[in-house]
N, CA, C and O of each residue as an XYZ file, in Angstrom:
1000
protein
N     142.367     55.178     55.584
C     143.375     56.104     56.043
C     144.798     55.478     55.803
O     145.735     56.153     55.376
N     144.895     54.140     56.108
C     146.252     53.427     55.950
C     146.659     53.610     54.483
O     147.789     54.000     54.188
N     145.578     53.278     53.427
C     145.987     53.252     52.119
C     146.434     54.834     51.758
O     147.381     55.066     51.006
N     145.713     55.780     52.324
C     146.121     57.119     51.812
C     147.566     57.349     52.308
O     148.367     57.909     51.560
N     147.928     56.940     53.534
C     149.152     57.066     54.146
C     150.158     56.394     53.361
O     151.201     57.017     53.164
N     150.018     55.082     52.813
C     150.861     54.395     52.159
C     151.136     55.158     50.585
O     152.206     55.190     49.976
N     150.015     55.654     50.226
C     150.187     56.432     48.921
C     151.014     57.654     48.939
O     151.645     58.056     47.961
N     150.983     58.253     50.150
C     151.714     59.515     50.167
C     153.173     59.056     50.472
O     154.081     59.722     49.975
N     153.477     57.975     51.246
C     154.919     57.548     51.452
C     155.396     57.041     50.020
O     156.551     57.239     49.643
N     154.538     56.436     49.309
C     154.967     55.891     47.888
C     155.245     57.062     46.988
O     156.194     57.050     46.205
N     154.322     58.187     47.114
C     154.644     59.398     46.282
C     156.018     60.055     46.507
O     156.768     60.384     45.588
N     156.308     60.236     48.003
C     157.521     60.800     48.285
C     158.689     59.889     47.948
O     159.764     60.397     47.630
N     158.552     58.691     47.996
C     159.623     57.738     47.572
C     159.947     57.868     46.095
O     161.090     57.980     45.651
N     158.789     57.843     45.346
C     159.015     58.008     43.835
C     159.579     59.328     43.422
O     160.436     59.359     42.539
N     159.160     60.413     43.996
C     159.815     61.683     43.774
C     161.172     61.735     44.008
O     161.937     62.232     43.182
N     161.596     61.203     45.203
C     163.052     61.132     45.585
C     163.730     60.439     44.632
O     164.735     60.938     44.127
N     163.272     59.196     44.257
C     163.920     58.351     43.395
C     164.185     59.080     41.923
O     165.291     59.051     41.384
N     163.027     59.738     41.347
C     163.252     60.459     40.170
C     164.198     61.556     40.253
O     164.958     61.770     39.309
N     164.216     62.247     41.266
C     165.057     63.338     41.519
C     166.506     62.969     41.647
O     167.377     63.758     41.283
N     166.824     61.650     42.214
C     168.161     61.330     42.297
C     168.781     60.988     41.152
O     169.950     61.305     40.935
N     167.954     60.220     40.209
C     168.709     59.742     38.992
C     168.340     60.406     37.712
O     168.916     60.062     36.680
N     167.386     61.370     37.698
C     167.056     62.102     36.431
C     168.344     62.909     36.082
O     169.035     63.561     36.866
N     168.528     62.727     34.706
C     169.682     63.407     34.181
C     171.053     62.915     34.579
O     172.049     63.558     34.246
N     171.140     61.829     35.259
C     172.511     61.329     35.557
C     173.070     60.404     34.567
O     173.300     59.230     34.859
N     173.292     60.886     33.428
C     173.754     60.123     32.231
C     172.818     59.620     31.193
O     173.225     59.163     30.125
N     171.450     59.713     31.541
C     170.480     59.141     30.675
C     170.186     59.926     29.447
O     170.546     61.102     29.427
N     169.579     59.420     28.433
C     168.891     60.294     27.363
C     167.569     60.703     27.977
O     166.831     59.902     28.550
N     167.284     62.112     27.812
C     166.167     62.682     28.461
C     165.246     63.136     27.467
O     165.686     63.829     26.549
N     163.801     62.792     27.524
C     162.883     63.173     26.608
C     162.148     64.320     27.374
O     161.800     64.128     28.539
N     161.930     65.377     26.815
C     161.149     66.493     27.454
C     159.896     66.711     26.428
O     160.039     67.068     25.259
N     158.652     66.439     27.055
C     157.534     66.565     26.263
C     157.001     68.186     26.124
O     157.146     68.975     27.058
N     156.506     68.484     25.114
C     156.051     69.956     24.880
C     154.593     69.977     25.233
O     153.775     69.379     24.534
N     154.221     70.718     26.405
C     152.770     70.746     26.877
C     151.944     71.469     25.875
O     150.724     71.308     25.916
N     152.472     72.245     24.984
C     151.751     72.945     23.934
C     151.362     72.179     22.820
O     150.423     72.522     22.102
N     152.056     71.119     22.625
C     151.865     70.256     21.493
C     151.515     68.652     21.899
O     151.735     67.704     21.145
N     151.035     68.567     22.995
C     150.857     67.336     23.523
C     149.307     67.220     24.090
O     148.875     67.952     24.981
N     148.562     66.219     23.457
C     147.069     66.042     23.767
C     146.743     64.880     24.424
O     147.090     63.789     23.972
N     146.064     65.002     25.523
C     145.577     63.987     26.304
C     143.956     63.817     26.169
O     143.175     64.551     26.774
N     143.567     62.809     25.341
C     142.197     62.735     25.185
C     141.657     61.387     26.007
O     142.381     60.440     26.312
N     140.315     61.494     26.283
C     139.745     60.442     26.820
C     138.341     60.234     26.268
O     137.628     61.141     25.837
N     137.991     58.831     26.333
C     136.679     58.338     25.774
C     135.994     57.620     26.842
O     136.577     56.670     27.365
N     134.669     58.001     27.281
C     134.029     57.192     28.259
C     132.761     56.603     27.541
O     131.887     57.395     27.188
N     132.619     55.335     27.318
C     131.544     54.901     26.550
C     130.295     54.867     27.514
O     130.358     54.590     28.712
N     129.200     55.176     26.845
C     127.825     55.185     27.614
C     126.824     54.602     26.820
O     127.076     54.510     25.618
N     125.639     54.147     27.269
C     124.558     53.421     26.591
C     123.756     54.476     25.902
O     123.151     54.218     24.862
N     123.733     55.740     26.493
C     122.966     56.862     25.637
C     123.823     57.567     24.762
O     123.352     57.982     23.703
N     124.973     57.759     25.034
C     126.003     58.480     24.296
C     127.328     58.294     24.688
O     127.461     57.900     25.846
N     128.373     58.475     24.019
C     129.840     58.447     24.484
C     130.383     59.815     24.836
O     130.025     60.794     24.181
N     131.170     59.915     25.771
C     131.680     61.221     26.193
C     133.155     61.287     25.805
O     133.954     60.432     26.185
N     133.496     62.328     25.037
C     134.842     62.538     24.612
C     135.368     63.945     25.268
O     134.729     64.992     25.376
N     136.538     63.708     25.620
C     137.185     64.828     26.408
C     138.655     65.062     26.427
O     139.371     64.331     25.742
N     139.149     65.972     27.117
C     140.655     66.165     26.968
C     141.123     66.685     28.282
O     140.319     67.253     29.022
N     142.348     66.533     28.614
C     143.183     67.019     29.710
C     144.267     67.834     29.157
O     144.604     67.715     27.979
N     144.886     68.745     30.047
C     146.083     69.447     29.547
C     147.348     68.938     30.342
O     147.270     68.727     31.552
N     148.411     68.762     29.694
C     149.629     68.359     30.172
C     150.385     69.481     30.991
O     150.505     70.552     30.395
N     150.839     69.412     32.088
C     151.571     70.440     32.777
C     153.065     70.349     32.555
O     153.745     71.256     32.075
N     153.553     69.052     32.988
C     154.943     68.949     32.563
C     155.149     67.475     32.074
O     154.241     66.670     32.276
N     156.286     67.085     31.447
C     156.540     65.748     30.991
C     157.936     65.670     30.748
O     158.468     66.396     29.908
N     158.722     64.641     31.587
C     160.064     64.344     31.401
C     160.358     62.901     31.757
O     160.097     62.371     32.837
N     160.990     62.279     30.608
C     161.307     60.893     30.876
C     162.781     60.755     30.648
O     163.272     61.258     29.638
N     163.495     60.132     31.483
C     165.000     59.803     31.368
C     165.062     58.273     31.226
O     164.429     57.509     31.956
N     165.849     57.899     30.258
C     165.925     56.390     29.862
C     167.536     56.032     29.884
O     168.347     56.733     29.280
N     167.862     55.022     30.541
C     169.093     54.515     30.449
C     169.310     53.704     29.221
O     168.671     52.660     29.094
N     170.114     54.067     28.345
C     170.144     53.210     27.062
C     170.817     51.809     27.250
O     170.732     50.950     26.373
N     171.455     51.620     28.365
C     171.997     50.093     28.669
C     171.075     49.162     29.042
O     171.210     48.000     28.660
N     169.994     49.550     29.851
C     169.137     48.619     30.346
C     167.622     48.922     30.338
O     166.794     48.102     30.734
N     167.300     50.177     29.853
C     165.892     50.477     29.685
C     165.284     51.175     30.954
O     164.191     51.741     30.954
N     166.113     51.070     32.022
C     165.420     51.770     33.229
C     165.060     53.132     32.993
O     165.774     53.801     32.246
N     164.054     53.631     33.526
C     163.536     54.959     33.239
C     163.084     55.810     34.538
O     162.741     55.230     35.568
N     163.098     56.964     34.450
C     162.683     57.839     35.656
C     162.118     59.057     35.177
O     162.113     59.201     33.955
N     161.568     60.104     35.996
C     161.071     61.224     35.486
C     159.700     61.201     36.040
O     159.314     60.468     36.951
N     158.923     62.182     35.321
C     157.577     62.373     35.808
C     156.667     63.026     34.778
O     157.084     64.027     34.195
N     155.359     62.503     34.484
C     154.439     63.096     33.531
C     153.255     63.627     34.347
O     152.618     62.859     35.068
N     152.938     64.986     34.242
C     151.931     65.450     35.191
C     150.812     66.169     34.450
O     150.949     67.145     33.713
N     149.638     65.509     34.771
C     148.394     66.042     33.868
C     147.708     66.911     34.892
O     147.765     66.641     36.091
N     147.033     68.000     34.396
C     146.226     68.888     35.166
C     144.805     68.350     35.251
O     144.036     68.510     34.303
N     144.418     67.687     36.411
C     143.174     67.221     36.500
C     141.909     68.191     36.274
O     140.884     67.862     35.676
N     142.155     69.398     36.837
C     141.208     70.531     36.667
C     140.981     71.026     35.302
O     140.042     71.762     35.000
N     141.986     70.540     34.388
C     141.685     71.070     33.099
C     140.669     70.319     32.230
O     140.282     70.723     31.134
N     140.243     69.091     32.877
C     139.284     68.167     32.165
C     138.131     69.022     31.503
O     137.464     69.864     32.105
N     137.993     68.662     30.106
C     137.045     69.389     29.378
C     136.356     68.587     28.242
O     137.018     68.112     27.319
N     135.020     68.450     28.333
C     134.327     67.598     27.462
C     133.357     68.380     26.835
O     132.272     67.858     26.576
N     133.576     69.595     26.535
C     132.710     70.674     25.923
C     131.283     70.759     26.368
O     130.415     71.154     25.590
N     131.008     70.389     27.636
C     129.653     70.552     28.189
C     129.856     70.829     29.500
O     130.246     69.988     30.310
N     129.555     72.237     29.819
C     129.846     72.766     31.251
C     129.327     72.103     32.299
O     130.055     71.893     33.269
N     128.087     71.689     32.296
C     127.410     71.022     33.238
C     128.029     69.659     33.728
O     128.290     69.376     34.897
N     128.203     68.914     32.680
C     128.788     67.577     32.765
C     130.322     67.690     33.410
O     130.747     66.950     34.297
N     131.025     68.717     32.809
C     132.388     68.942     33.404
C     132.476     69.268     34.780
O     133.348     68.836     35.533
N     131.451     70.127     35.133
C     131.362     70.452     36.661
C     131.167     69.275     37.591
O     131.677     69.218     38.710
N     130.375     68.309     37.044
C     130.224     67.088     37.886
C     131.420     66.295     37.786
O     131.796     65.759     38.829
N     132.093     66.113     36.739
C     133.214     65.344     36.498
C     134.465     65.932     37.523
O     135.105     65.172     38.250
N     134.681     67.264     37.465
C     135.690     67.837     38.201
C     135.391     67.751     39.704
O     136.312     67.523     40.489
N     134.207     67.917     40.104
C     134.027     68.021     41.543
C     133.505     66.893     42.117
O     133.936     66.546     43.217
N     132.548     66.182     41.497
C     131.971     64.956     42.075
C     132.741     63.680     41.881
O     132.683     62.757     42.693
N     133.441     63.654     40.817
C     134.134     62.417     40.554
C     135.611     62.523     40.771
O     136.180     61.781     41.571
N     136.292     63.503     40.017
C     137.689     63.704     40.205
C     138.223     64.298     41.538
O     139.322     64.006     42.009
N     137.286     65.210     42.131
C     137.535     65.914     43.229
C     138.840     66.638     43.019
O     139.831     66.316     43.674
N     138.870     67.563     42.164
C     140.206     68.168     41.836
C     140.731     69.207     42.908
O     141.895     69.608     42.932
N     139.723     69.606     43.811
C     140.268     70.459     44.908
C     141.285     69.670     45.715
O     142.373     70.131     46.060
N     140.831     68.390     46.002
C     141.940     67.557     46.788
C     143.028     66.951     45.943
O     144.185     66.802     46.335
N     142.562     66.604     44.724
C     143.637     65.891     43.893
C     143.745     66.504     42.515
O     143.208     65.994     41.532
N     144.474     67.644     42.477
C     144.619     68.464     41.438
C     145.488     67.907     40.155
O     145.428     68.438     39.047
N     146.237     66.857     40.435
C     147.168     66.444     39.430
C     146.926     64.885     39.157
O     146.489     64.179     40.066
N     147.179     64.425     38.056
C     147.212     63.043     37.723
C     148.690     62.750     37.285
O     149.111     63.384     36.318
N     149.536     61.829     37.918
C     150.899     61.773     37.647
C     151.247     60.311     37.263
O     150.675     59.325     37.726
N     152.261     60.295     36.355
C     152.740     59.066     35.763
C     154.258     58.941     36.070
O     154.960     59.881     35.697
N     154.775     58.033     36.623
C     156.123     57.884     36.897
C     156.553     56.653     36.267
O     156.194     55.540     36.650
N     157.484     56.919     35.100
C     158.006     55.957     34.229
C     159.024     54.895     34.981
O     159.695     55.351     35.908
N     159.162     53.622     34.661
C     159.898     52.917     35.364
C     160.994     52.219     34.512
O     162.199     52.171     34.757
N     160.226     51.612     33.311
C     161.219     50.833     32.354
C     160.596     51.051     30.933
O     159.373     51.103     30.811
N     161.410     51.175     29.895
C     160.941     51.286     28.457
C     161.805     50.350     27.711
O     163.025     50.228     27.821
N     160.907     49.635     26.847
C     161.633     48.687     25.882
C     160.907     48.780     24.579
O     159.694     48.959     24.470
N     161.715     48.650     23.656
C     161.198     48.628     22.203
C     162.355     48.540     21.137
O     163.502     48.152     21.363
N     161.842     48.975     19.930
C     162.815     49.086     18.836
C     162.582     50.336     17.910
O     161.506     50.925     18.017
N     163.439     50.739     17.085
C     163.500     51.833     16.216
C     164.104     51.282     14.923
O     165.176     50.677     14.907
N     163.336     51.531     13.809
C     163.868     51.066     12.460
C     164.800     51.999     11.905
O     165.166     52.961     12.581
N     165.301     51.778     10.525
C     166.267     52.686      9.970
C     165.585     54.043      9.421
O     166.241     54.985      8.975
N     164.370     54.019      9.502
C     163.554     55.146      9.074
C     163.109     55.948     10.258
O     162.384     56.923     10.057
N     163.465     55.639     11.441
C     163.111     56.415     12.626
C     161.842     55.991     13.301
O     161.489     56.443     14.390
N     161.133     55.052     12.569
C     159.794     54.518     13.282
C     160.114     53.704     14.622
O     160.949     52.799     14.607
N     159.489     54.024     15.663
C     159.809     53.329     16.959
C     158.351     52.733     17.399
O     157.280     53.147     16.955
N     158.508     51.698     18.342
C     157.447     51.004     18.944
C     158.081     50.376     20.117
O     159.283     50.132     20.220
N     157.138     50.130     21.019
C     157.614     49.452     22.199
C     156.461     49.677     23.326
O     155.305     50.054     23.134
N     157.080     49.348     24.526
C     156.220     49.436     25.844
C     156.869     50.209     26.849
O     158.080     50.112     27.051
N     156.038     51.058     27.558
C     156.626     51.762     28.802
C     155.789     51.322     30.060
O     154.559     51.270     30.015
N     156.439     51.040     31.066
C     155.957     50.548     32.308
C     156.055     51.575     33.395
O     157.109     52.206     33.479
N     155.122     51.808     34.203
C     155.347     52.633     35.439
C     154.224     52.545     36.461
O     153.469     51.578     36.559
N     154.177     53.696     37.251
C     153.208     53.928     38.139
C     152.407     55.051     37.969
O     152.971     56.106     37.681
N     151.082     55.022     38.105
C     150.141     56.204     37.968
C     149.520     56.567     39.378
O     148.965     55.741     40.103
N     149.669     57.791     39.648
C     148.982     58.189     40.816
C     147.725     59.010     40.570
O     147.777     60.153     40.115
N     146.621     58.401     40.879
C     145.230     58.910     40.530
C     144.281     58.984     41.761
O     143.984     57.941     42.344
N     143.826     60.115     42.147
C     142.853     60.286     43.322
C     143.542     59.790     44.634
O     142.973     59.172     45.534
N     144.868     60.160     44.600
C     145.533     59.781     45.965
C     146.065     58.363     46.018
O     146.693     58.004     47.014
N     145.856     57.548     45.022
C     146.357     56.129     45.122
C     147.346     55.902     44.001
O     147.284     56.627     43.008
N     148.229     54.971     44.088
C     149.178     54.716     43.143
C     148.902     53.224     42.686
O     148.595     52.301     43.440
N     149.083     53.151     41.184
C     148.644     51.923     40.611
C     149.884     51.570     39.518
O     150.608     52.411     38.986
N     149.934     50.268     39.344
C     150.917     49.959     38.267
C     150.237     50.055     36.870
O     149.080     49.649     36.765
N     150.831     50.525     35.885
C     150.183     50.592     34.475
C     151.316     50.399     33.537
O     152.455     50.803     33.772
N     150.952     49.757     32.452
C     151.818     49.496     31.255
C     151.098     49.768     30.017
O     149.916     49.431     29.960
N     151.670     50.351     28.984
C     150.965     50.589     27.690
C     152.043     50.516     26.478
O     153.234     50.789     26.632
N     151.535     50.163     25.408
C     152.366     50.186     24.254
C     152.387     51.445     23.700
O     151.445     52.211     23.901
N     153.476     51.810     22.929
C     153.365     53.149     22.035
C     154.037     52.937     20.822
O     154.880     52.054     20.660
N     153.647     53.797     19.904
C     154.256     54.143     18.571
C     154.817     55.529     18.347
O     154.439     56.471     19.044
N     155.622     55.655     17.486
C     155.964     56.997     17.048
C     157.023     57.104     15.961
O     157.185     56.258     15.082
N     157.745     58.248     16.105
C     158.837     58.523     15.157
C     159.894     59.450     15.745
O     159.564     60.449     16.384
N     161.286     59.087     15.508
C     162.264     59.817     16.108
C     163.223     60.200     14.989
O     163.720     59.375     14.223
N     163.449     61.525     14.950
C     164.256     62.075     13.889
C     165.302     63.086     14.503
O     164.980     64.239     14.792
N     166.601     62.575     14.687
C     167.501     63.452     15.318
C     167.134     63.479     16.720
O     167.106     62.446     17.388
N     166.827     64.726     17.234
C     166.317     64.895     18.640
C     164.830     65.273     18.767
O     164.323     65.750     19.782
N     164.173     64.994     17.576
C     162.726     65.384     17.648
C     161.785     64.121     17.628
O     161.816     63.308     16.704
N     160.954     64.016     18.703
C     160.195     62.827     19.122
C     158.689     63.123     18.856
O     158.127     64.082     19.387
N     158.090     62.303     18.054
C     156.559     62.166     17.986
C     156.063     60.875     18.398
O     156.528     59.886     17.831
N     155.049     60.708     19.443
C     154.718     59.331     19.804
C     153.360     59.458     20.220
O     152.878     60.566     20.453
N     152.591     58.207     20.349
C     151.166     58.174     20.841
C     151.189     56.891     21.422
O     152.026     56.019     21.189
N     150.046     56.803     22.338
C     149.615     55.506     23.019
C     148.330     55.511     23.449
O     147.929     56.608     23.839
N     147.513     54.544     23.496
C     146.277     54.402     23.980
C     146.252     53.262     25.049
O     146.871     52.221     24.829
N     145.507     53.454     26.267
C     145.380     52.521     27.258
C     144.091     52.751     27.991
O     143.479     53.816     27.907
N     143.671     51.677     28.751
C     142.406     51.643     29.450
C     142.786     52.000     31.032
O     143.791     51.531     31.565
N     141.910     52.839     31.678
C     141.960     53.129     33.009
C     140.886     52.575     33.702
O     139.817     53.147     33.487
N     140.849     51.509     34.569
C     139.839     50.867     35.271
C     139.449     51.832     36.558
O     139.669     51.473     37.714
N     138.852     53.080     36.223
C     138.776     54.223     37.282
C     138.021     53.692     38.623
O     138.433     53.877     39.768
N     136.823     52.988     38.252
C     136.027     52.513     39.417
C     136.757     51.425     40.277
O     136.595     51.414     41.497
N     137.488     50.592     39.704
C     138.376     49.571     40.355
C     139.526     50.239     41.149
O     140.015     49.691     42.136
N     139.930     51.405     40.700
C     140.985     52.155     41.308
C     140.480     53.320     42.388
O     141.192     54.210     42.853
N     139.175     53.103     42.648
C     138.711     53.968     43.839
C     137.962     55.138     43.440
O     137.473     55.790     44.362
N     137.739     55.608     42.054
C     137.087     56.830     41.762
C     135.574     56.491     41.728
O     135.176     55.376     41.390
N     134.738     57.516     42.097
C     133.215     57.248     42.076
C     132.818     57.104     40.676
O     133.225     57.827     39.766
N     131.988     56.113     40.553
C     131.259     56.050     39.231
C     130.057     56.983     39.044
O     129.274     57.140     39.981
N     129.878     57.605     37.879
C     128.798     58.382     37.634
C     127.467     57.733     37.865
O     126.443     58.350     38.162
N     127.580     56.261     37.684
C     126.281     55.416     37.680
C     125.810     55.482     39.240
O     124.651     55.141     39.476
N     126.531     55.844     40.173
C     126.197     55.703     41.540
C     126.046     57.062     42.246
O     125.691     57.151     43.421
N     126.303     57.993     41.554
C     126.266     59.543     42.253
C     124.744     59.573     42.729
O     123.794     59.086     42.117
N     124.711     60.271     43.997
C     123.371     60.527     44.353
C     122.924     61.872     43.888
O     123.799     62.656     43.521
N     121.696     62.233     43.857
C     121.187     63.496     43.349
C     121.744     64.623     44.083
O     122.000     65.664     43.477
N     121.981     64.498     45.480
C     122.611     65.541     46.151
C     124.001     65.674     45.796
O     124.468     66.811     45.728
N     124.796     64.581     45.538
C     126.143     64.783     45.081
C     126.146     65.397     43.874
O     127.088     66.174     43.722
N     125.259     65.278     42.810
C     125.277     65.880     41.545
C     125.006     67.426     41.779
O     125.764     68.258     41.279
N     123.944     67.785     42.524
C     123.580     69.138     42.756
C     124.745     69.864     43.491
O     125.085     70.997     43.151
N     125.318     69.223     44.454
C     126.347     69.931     45.198
C     127.589     70.210     44.345
O     128.291     71.197     44.561
N     127.839     69.359     43.410
C     128.957     69.494     42.480
C     128.875     70.582     41.605
O     129.884     71.068     41.094
N     127.591     71.057     41.369
C     127.334     72.097     40.377
C     126.971     73.499     41.027
O     126.965     74.560     40.402
N     126.667     73.349     42.381
C     126.248     74.750     43.063
C     127.425     75.601     43.110
O     128.533     75.253     43.517
N     127.059     76.889     42.605
C     128.036     77.956     42.552
C     128.894     77.944     41.389
O     129.784     78.789     41.288
N     128.674     76.896     40.334
C     129.354     76.758     39.178
C     128.871     77.572     38.059
O     128.252     76.999     37.162
N     129.070     78.796     37.999
C     128.434     79.756     36.893
C     126.915     79.430     36.909
O     126.339     79.300     35.829
N     126.237     79.291     38.074
C     124.872     79.281     38.127
C     124.188     77.980     37.558
O     122.988     77.933     37.286
N     125.090     76.895     37.399
C     124.501     75.622     36.605
C     123.562     74.754     37.590
O     122.991     73.741     37.186
N     123.449     75.211     38.862
C     122.533     74.449     39.768
C     121.203     75.100     39.795
O     120.674     75.590     40.793
N     120.673     75.049     38.483
C     119.336     75.640     38.304
C     118.203     74.673     38.805
O     118.429     73.494     39.075
N     116.959     75.266     38.910
C     115.896     74.378     39.431
C     115.565     73.212     38.611
O     115.194     72.135     39.079
N     115.727     73.495     37.257
C     115.261     72.474     36.274
C     116.270     71.272     36.390
O     115.887     70.102     36.352
N     117.656     71.664     36.541
C     118.612     70.652     36.594
C     118.478     69.902     37.888
O     118.732     68.698     37.922
N     118.087     70.569     38.966
C     118.049     69.823     40.287
C     116.737     68.866     40.184
O     116.755     67.782     40.766
N     115.705     69.239     39.507
C     114.548     68.258     39.229
C     115.064     67.085     38.484
O     114.752     65.955     38.861
N     115.869     67.275     37.402
C     116.438     66.189     36.616
C     117.260     65.130     37.595
O     117.049     63.918     37.646
N     118.207     65.839     38.329
C     119.041     65.200     39.230
C     118.392     64.267     40.252
O     118.933     63.206     40.564
N     117.321     64.637     40.731
C     116.446     63.853     41.653
C     115.458     62.816     40.816
O     114.863     61.927     41.425
N     115.339     62.961     39.588
C     114.677     61.935     38.879
C     115.657     60.856     38.420
O     115.186     59.838     37.912
N     116.932     60.985     38.549
C     117.950     60.160     38.039
C     117.678     58.618     38.560
O     117.722     57.645     37.808
N     117.412     58.560     39.862
C     117.299     57.063     40.435
C     116.251     56.269     39.588
O     116.328     55.050     39.431
N     115.295     57.028     39.070
C     114.220     56.345     38.277
C     114.686     56.248     37.027
O     114.525     55.140     36.515
N     115.291     57.181     36.284
C     115.667     57.164     34.893
C     116.823     56.157     34.657
O     117.030     55.639     33.560
N     117.576     55.913     35.798
C     118.742     54.893     35.560
C     118.093     53.416     35.378
O     118.697     52.508     34.807
N     116.843     53.284     35.907
C     116.228     51.955     35.829
C     115.515     51.660     34.616
O     115.076     50.539     34.361
N     115.385     52.781     33.778
C     114.840     52.539     32.370
C     115.642     51.713     31.465
O     116.802     51.978     31.149
N     114.913     50.610     31.027
C     115.770     49.658     30.135
C     116.103     50.355     28.880
O     115.276     51.154     28.440
N     117.257     50.148     28.218
C     118.340     49.244     28.709
C     119.362     50.008     29.518
O     120.537     50.005     29.151
N     119.010     50.607     30.510
C     119.886     51.401     31.373
C     120.562     52.555     30.637
O     121.786     52.659     30.557
N     119.711     53.399     30.115
C     120.157     54.477     29.263
C     121.284     55.374     29.864
O     122.184     55.824     29.156
N     121.199     55.593     31.102
C     122.059     56.546     31.669
C     123.352     55.925     32.275
O     124.127     56.607     32.945
N     123.544     54.679     32.030
C     124.817     53.941     32.427
C     125.953     54.164     31.662
O     125.829     54.172     30.437
N     127.152     54.365     32.223
C     128.310     54.642     31.525
C     129.358     53.504     31.944
O     129.140     52.891     32.989
N     130.488     53.193     31.171
C     131.389     52.215     31.447
C     132.148     52.410     32.660
O     132.218     53.556     33.103
N     132.734     51.456     33.270
C     133.683     51.543     34.489
C     135.035     51.632     33.948
O     135.969     51.675     34.748
N     135.260     51.665     32.693
C     136.618     51.895     32.210
C     136.592     53.195     31.257
O     135.571     53.571     30.683
N     137.734     53.775     31.171
C     137.946     55.004     30.407
C     139.166     54.775     29.492
O     140.222     54.319     29.933
N     138.994     55.084     28.299
C     140.078     54.932     27.272
C     140.849     56.192     27.138
O     140.277     57.200     26.722
N     142.028     56.208     27.440
C     143.005     57.424     27.325
C     143.818     57.277     26.185
O     144.360     56.191     25.980
N     143.995     58.341     25.322
C     145.025     58.444     24.255
C     145.902     59.728     24.426
O     145.389     60.839     24.565
N     147.229     59.520     24.407
C     148.085     60.466     24.557
C     148.908     60.640     23.211
O     149.617     59.736     22.767
N     148.759     61.857     22.608
C     149.615     62.206     21.439
C     150.746     63.297     21.796
O     150.382     64.444     22.057
N     151.884     63.013     21.808
C     152.811     63.885     22.289
C     154.083     64.153     21.383
O     154.566     63.262     20.684
N     154.547     65.320     21.434
C     155.842     65.821     20.660
C     156.875     66.246     21.829
O     156.549     66.783     22.888
N     158.159     65.907     21.438
C     159.065     66.370     22.355
C     160.474     66.419     21.793
O     160.672     66.203     20.597
N     161.442     66.697     22.631
C     162.894     66.773     22.304
C     163.697     65.896     23.230
O     163.523     65.833     24.448
N     164.540     65.264     22.577
C     165.578     64.346     23.231
C     166.783     65.010     23.625
O     167.405     65.616     22.753
N     167.214     64.993     24.807
C     168.614     65.608     25.155
C     169.453     64.459     25.414
O     169.438     63.862     26.491
N     170.232     64.127     24.371
C     171.158     63.044     24.407
C     172.260     63.132     25.536
O     172.836     64.195     25.769
N     172.509     62.043     26.180
C     173.537     61.916     27.202
C     174.927     62.129     26.573
O     175.129     61.864     25.388
N     175.838     62.592     27.353
C     177.294     62.739     26.693
C     177.879     61.413     26.513
O     178.562     60.937     27.421
N     177.657     60.709     25.323
C     178.180     59.526     25.024
C     178.745     59.486     23.660
O     178.397     60.305     22.809
N     179.704     58.451     23.407
C     180.208     58.208     22.094
C     178.879     58.211     21.080
O     177.748     57.914     21.464
N     179.214     58.594     19.743
C     178.278     58.685     18.799
C     177.411     57.284     18.649
O     176.191     57.239     18.497
N     178.240     56.233     18.718
C     177.715     54.952     18.583
C     176.499     54.546     19.571
O     175.741     53.626     19.265
N     176.353     55.275     20.767
C     175.334     55.136     21.628
C     174.096     55.695     21.116
O     173.051     55.259     21.599
N     174.040     56.617     20.188
C     172.909     57.496     19.734
C     172.116     56.533     18.715
O     171.274     57.018     17.959
N     172.381     55.274     18.714
C     171.670     54.582     17.669
C     170.190     54.502     17.941
O     169.391     54.418     17.008
N     169.803     54.527     19.226
C     168.269     54.371     19.459
C     168.040     54.895     20.995
O     168.925     54.661     21.818
N     166.996     55.521     21.339
C     166.619     56.152     22.450
C     165.898     54.899     23.294
O     165.624     54.989     24.491
N     165.665     53.839     22.559
C     164.873     52.726     23.211
C     165.638     51.477     23.153
O     166.260     51.082     22.168
N     165.531     50.818     24.420
C     166.436     49.713     24.410
C     165.567     48.496     24.068
O     164.410     48.395     24.474
N     166.186     47.558     23.289
C     165.474     46.381     22.772
C     165.107     45.493     23.958
O     165.809     45.509     24.969
N     163.998     44.699     23.859
C     163.670     43.803     25.009
C     164.455     42.590     24.922
O     164.989     42.225     23.875
N     164.529     41.948     26.044
C     165.549     40.800     26.076
C     164.939     39.749     25.395
O     163.711     39.677     25.387
N     165.735     38.794     24.735
C     165.093     37.562     23.981
C     164.401     36.778     24.842
O     164.879     36.536     25.951
N     163.171     36.267     24.451
C     162.350     35.355     25.156
C     162.977     33.989     25.215
O     163.583     33.506     24.259
N     162.799     33.336     26.460
C     163.368     31.965     26.494
C     162.502     31.062     25.696
O     161.332     31.415     25.556
N     162.898     29.941     25.147
C     162.209     29.053     24.376
C     162.209     27.662     25.228
O     163.067     27.367     26.060
N     161.125     26.892     24.877
C     161.087     25.520     25.610
C     160.582     25.559     26.992
O     160.255     26.622     27.519
N     160.507     24.334     27.637
C     160.067     24.434     29.051
C     161.101     24.780     29.995
O     160.833     24.887     31.192
């Protein structure tokens, strides 16, 4: 309960911070939900699960002077789709619990990197991710291309979802699995219920065929448009601020 309360307070503070400085002289990147792909890969012993989420909104404001960032990227958790209806019902209801946690939110805090003369850019973005009611620090490298005000970028990072408090598919009880699919287009069939109740035994079959990883790989491929702040033309050299030089010696 204390953690949930702290997460709520943190979310309100982050939202207020973003609202206070968003657009206050920064260069603003607006992502296009229709041309942004959020893919995930969950490795498993029997097979790997590929899927996707839909972006609801995405805005990042960057101060060109220091790399401080604000804004919000919101992913629709209920849009999870792995092209297998039964598996998706379990994922949405038993694992992500989209009824109570319908969104996955990323709040950018700092951006650093470089852009070359051809518009290719690379760097790192740091921020906070709200997932399943809790807030976690996260950092990822990105690559892309910037031409005028048109941005194309992508990044790949790992989410330790079990460490972050999300239920692992490896420990779901048969009743949790059955309940998660009941009423979902008639998926709670008798044959599936029998399979669910056999899972405790099936999980013990070497080499643990039904086990999946505690990490999920996420790849975001995004396009967007940069709204340049009203600055002298010389300020438009790059939307990304170069990282500070590293100190040498002891």
